[in-house]
N, C-alpha and C positions, 0 to 999 in steps of 0.2 A: 809517390806516385803525382802529388805536385812541387814544382819546384820550388826553391827558396824565396824567389819572390811574387808570389801567388797561394794566398792565402783564401779558405772558402769558408765565409762569413756564417752563412747559414745553409742550409740547404743539402748537406750530405750527409749519409748516413759512412757510420764504422767502416775503414776499411777492411776489408775480407780477401781471402789468397784462392786464386783459381788454381786451380790444380792441373790442370792441364796445359793451360798457358805456364806456368811456374812464373806467376805475376802477381800484385797486387790489382786490385780496383774496387772501386765502390759507385755503390748506388746512387743518383742523383734523385729528390724529389721535386714535386709539382714547381718550386719558386727555389732559384737558387741564386747566391749572391756569394761574386767573388770580388778579391781587394786584390789590385794589382800594381805592383811597383814596375816602372820601365815603358819601354814604347817597342811596338812592332806587332804581330799576329800571334794574337791570343787563343791557340788551337787546344781544343778538347776531342779528343782520340775516344773511340768505343765504343757499344752499340745501342740502338734505339731495339727497346724491345717488341715493340707493336708497327704494325707493316704500313703507316700512313701517320705520322706525328708530325708537330711544328714542335719551334721552339720560335718565343717574343724573345728578342734579344734586346737592350738596351746600356747604352755607355753614355758617355759624359757626351760625345759627339753628335750621336743618332739612336733611332730603336729602328730593327727591321725586323720580317719573319723570314723565318726559312723552312722549307720541308725538310721533314726526314721518313725516309723509308726505312724497313727492318734490316738489319744487319748491321755491318760495320759503318760507321759516318767520323768525318771530321767536319766540327763547329768551328766556323773562324770569324773572330772578331779583331778587327782593326783597332788598335788603342795610336793613338798621335800624341806628339811630345806633352808632355805635360810636368810640371815641380810637384804635383799631389799625387797617390794612388789613384787609381783608379776603379772605379766602384761599376759592378757588370752584372749585372742581373740578366738570370734565363729564367722563362716562365715555359715552362712545357704543355705543352695542349692535352696529349693522352699518359696514360699509365700501365703498364702489366696488372694484367689480371690473374693474381697469383690468389685463388683462392685459400691456402693456408698461409698467408704473408699479408698483413694489415698495413706494410711500408706502401707509400707514394712511391714504385719504382717505374721513373720515367726514361732515364738514362743510364747505362750502365759504363762509368769513365774508368779507362784504364791511363791513361798519360795528360796531363793540362800543363804544355808549356807554352813560352813565349817565344817567336820563331822572332828572330834579327833580321827585319825583310831585303836591309844591305848585306847581309854576309853573304859567302860564298864559299860554298865545297867543292867547284866544280878543279878537274888538275887537268893538265896541256894537252894535246894532244896534236899529233904530226898529221890529220885526217886531210885525203886531197880535197881540195877545193876546184872548183868548174873557172879559168881564169879571173882566182884569186876573190869570185863573187861569194855570198851566201849561198850556193849550193853545191852540193852534192855530186862529185863525178858518179854518173850512175844513175842520177836521181832527179835529171830534166825533165822525162817525160812526164813524172808522177809531180812534179811541180806542177806542171802545166797543163794537167791531164784535162781541162776543160777548157783550154786554148787560154788566149789574154787578147784583148785591142786595147791598145794605147795611142791616145791622139793628140795632137794638136793643131789647131784651126786658126788662119789670122784672114781677115778680109784682104786682099788687094788692090791696087787703085782704081782696077778695071772693074772693080765690083763683085767678083768671084770671091769663089772662098776658096782659099790654099791649107789642103790637110796632109797630115804624113804624120807617120806612127808607126808600128809594127804589129802584124796579126799575128799571133801564134796559133797556130792550127790544134785542135785538140786531138784528143787522140782517137774519136768516132771519126775522124775527116782529116786525112793529111794533106788532101790539096782538093784545087777547086775554090776556094776560099774567094770571097769578095765583099764589097762592103754593099751598104744599102743603107738612103736617106729616106727616114719616112717610111720605111717597109718595101721601096721599090729598089733597085740593083742600081746603083749609079755608076754613069762612063766619064770616059779620062783619066779613072787613076791604071797606076803603073805597079804591079806588086812582084815581088820575091828578089827586091833588090838587098844590097848587102850596106847595112850600118857597120861600122867596127865596134859602136857601144854594144850591140846586140852580137858579135860575131859567135859567142858559144851555143847561141839558138839558130846560128845558121840563117840562111836569107830571106826574112820575116819581113822588111820592112817595104813602105812602100809610101808612096806620094801622088799628089796631081792636083786637078782644082776642080771646083763643084761650079755648074753654072746655076746661080740663085734665082733665074727668071722665072724657071718652073716653079717655086715657090713664095710669091710675090702673095702677101698677104696673109701665110701665117706664121705663124707666133714663133715656131723654133724649128729647127732640123733636129731628127732623134736619126745618131748615128750606131749605126750596128752592124755586123753581118751574117752573111748567109754562106751554106755550100750550093755552091751553083747547082748542080747535077738535079739536088733531093727540093731544092727552094725551101731546105728547113734554114732555121738560126745554128750557126758554128758556134759563136760566143754565145753566154748567158745572156740574159735581159740586163742583168745589173750591170754590166760592163759594157753597156750604150753611153754613147755620149752625145750630151745635150746643146747645140748650139743657137743663142738665143737669138732670133731676128728682130724681135720687139722688146730689146732687153728694156727694166725700167727706168724711166724716166726719171734719174736719179745720180744726185753728184756723184764722181768717179776717185777715190782718192788718190791721193800721191804716192810719188815709187816710194817715201820713206813709210808712210803707213803700210802699202801692201808689203815692203820690204822686212816690216816685223811681224807678219804672218807667214812669210817665205812663199808670196804670190807670183813674185817675179816682175809682172809684166799686164797691162791692162788687158789685153785679148785674153791673158790665160786666168785674171781674175776671174772675168766674167764667166766662159766657160767653163771654170770648175766649180763655182757658185749654180750656175743654172744644170750643170749635170748632176750635184747633188740633188737639189730639190726638186729637181725635175723628174728623179725617178720614185720621190718620197708617197705619194701617191700609190703607186703600186705596192710597194713597201706594207703602205697603211694597206691596204683592201687584201692585202697575203698575211700580215702577222698580226693585224689590229682592226681595227672597225672603221666605216668613213667617218670624217670628220663632222662634227655636230656643226650645228649653224654658227657658232663660238667656240672658237678652236683656239688655244690659249699653247703656244710653244716657247720653250725657254731654248736661246741660242747661246750656250755655254760657249765660254769661252771665243767668242763674237768678231772679237779683233775690229777690222775696220768694216764689217757690216757684209764680207761675201758672200753668206747664207740669208743675212736678216735683209737684203734689199728685195732676194726672190720669194722668198716669206713673206715681206711686207705685198709686195706685189701679188701676190695672193687673197690676201684679207686675210689672213692668220693676226691674231693677237700676238704682239713679240716684245719677250724681254731679254734682253742682250747683257751676259754678264764675261765680265773680262778681268783680269789682275795686271792690266794693262792701262795705266793713265792715260797715257796720251791718245790711244785708239778711240778707249770710251768718249775721252771730248771729240774726238771728229766725228763717231755716228751722234752725239748729242746735237753736236751741231747741224750737220746733213741730213741726218735719217729720224727728222723728228714725229713720224711716225709712229717709230717704237720706242719704249720704257729702255734707258741705258744706265745701267747702275755696277763701280767699282767695287770688285771684293776682295777680299781680304786671300791670301792663301791659307790661313788658317778657318776650320770648318767648325760647325755649323755654318751657312750664310745668312743673311736675315730673312728669306724668302719665306713665304709661307708655305707649311706642310700641306701637300696633297693639291697643288693647284695648277700641273698644267697637263697637259693630253699628250705632250709630248718634247722630247727634249733632243733635240740633237747638240752631236759637237765634232767637229772635223778637225782632227790630227791634235786631238788634245792630249789621251790617253800617251799617245807620241812623244810625250815633254812632260811625263809627271814620275818620280821617284816610286817604289811598288808602293809603299807605305801609303803616299799622299791617293794612290790608285783607288787601295780601297777606301780609303776614308771618302772619295769622291762619287763611289758606287754607293756608300751608304746615304748619298747626302741626294744624289740623284734617286735614287729609292724615295727618299725622303721626300720630295720634292711632285713626285710622282701622282697623279691621281690611279687608283687604285684601275689595274688593266694598262695603263697609260704605257706608252713606247720610249723609249729610248735606242737613237739610232749613229753611234759612235764609229773611229776608225783608228784602226791600230795599223804598227806597221809590222807586218807578219811576213809570207811567204813571197808574194811578188817582191816587196821591198826588198829583201835579204836578200832575194836573187841579183837586183842592179845593184847592189850596193857593193863597197869594200870592204873584205872581213880577213883577219890576219886567221890561221887554221883555228889556233887557243878559243878567241874572242866566238868562233861561229859553233864550235864546240862547248862552251857555256851556255849560248841562247839554246842550243839544241838539249844539252844535258838537263838546264835550269827552267828554261821555259818562257827564260824573259833577261834581257841584256840592258842594262844603263849603262853607255858608252860614255856620257857626262854631260860636264855642264854645256848649253846651247848659248851663246852671249850675244844674245839679239836684242837685248837692252828692256825686255818687256817683264824683267821680274825684277824691279831694283827694291819692291817692297820687302822683297827676300832674296837676295842674289844668290843664284846655285839652285834654287828650286826648279827652273828651267830645263828639260833633261833633253835626249835623246834616246827613247828608248826602241827597241823591238821586242815585238812579244811572238809564241810559238801558238799553232789556233788550239792545241793541246790544252797550253796555261789556261788559255780564256775558259776553256769549258770544265778545266778542273778547279779553277780558282774565284771565277766571278759568279759560278753557279749558285753560289753562297747567299748573294746578295738581291740577285734580278736571274728568273730566266731567261735562258738563251733561245730565241727566238726564228734565231738563224745566223748563218757567216755566210759574206758576201765576198769573195777573194775578186778583187778588183774592180769594187762598186765607185772608188774616187783614185782614179786613176790606177799608181800601184798599190795603195792603202786597200785595204780591206773593212768592212763596215760590218761591226755587230749591235743585231737587232734586238734589245734586250726589254722586257717583257716585265710590270710591278706586277703580283701574285694579287691578283681578288683580295 
């Protein structure tokens, strides 16, 4: 039942035979200790005998609790690279009530194995893609069922705001869409334009200028969309964009610092950061709780402070961590109100346990290999306060739809739910060259794999441009 590189040091009863399944199994008791040689995802498959149970998992890297429902379960335990054997402890919260059996029957284990996160069993395919994008023919409407608002903005010499982008109609309203600014329709836009980058979506581009005079004295512009005839939202709230009219009076990083986080230019750096943070209040009210008077935030992968500058302007206590020494040095020099720390790719970090109300991570899971992702999910679980939220982004449906793929690569993503494109050599991973990857996910994969570590409160496609926000909640 166990592989050669896995041993159960204590807590397992003798193997038995399941005649119906024609396979062996063994019962695990209240506390189990396993010795594991190797790295990857330790998977313990079997059944939980109680309707609502829990298991506390402790590894050399972390400790976290997983809820167990009655029936088939796959307990997942990520194990980092180590020269020594891993000691893994499982502590089950409940046992089956079997009057005729005095044993503690906590989990009926059928298979215990170590999955190589880097391995792939996906076969090649010639599936048809739309314009070589990560989008299957005949599946465009499903992908964009809720529509999509993608936008860029820059201030003109005349003091107006030039905006352009795409407004993909949702299934419930294919025509009559227009932009709104701070909930009011805005004039001066031309819709239904052709953009060759989005030819596969039809004439969905727009362009125009917004007169800023009516908004003088306001802090920001919130740009969304409506269906004109009904005056109802066309695209969901989490796809709105926030343009800061009164951005934080803080230094702006140079082009080299921004290049290291893929931001491009100052206007985009400010717009994308303000958009991510500007919608957090609604995320917290919908999926968490109102910020307390003292609100502690971890900006995970802070880079050169794209999110941090907006968090600080809202009065949050911010700790920023990154593996990039260059950008950490810039933040320490230019954003003195924050606490910035260089961390190692190896976990755990030196951060205290249960010290943050919120963790934000913009485009971090888009750059981590699969095993490193699981280890960081454990670390996020460790540093969050019970009930705390994490808002992190991944490249999922929208990202794939605008990127170029071979049919084989896209089929691999669809079949495995995870695609590692390879090393992205931006210079941020000098501590461990090759650590910084380029990664795509499917939403089904995130739901299936990540829920072992934290509850998934929401998945918001298009929250941060083409990236989806995953709202995670630590269990109380």
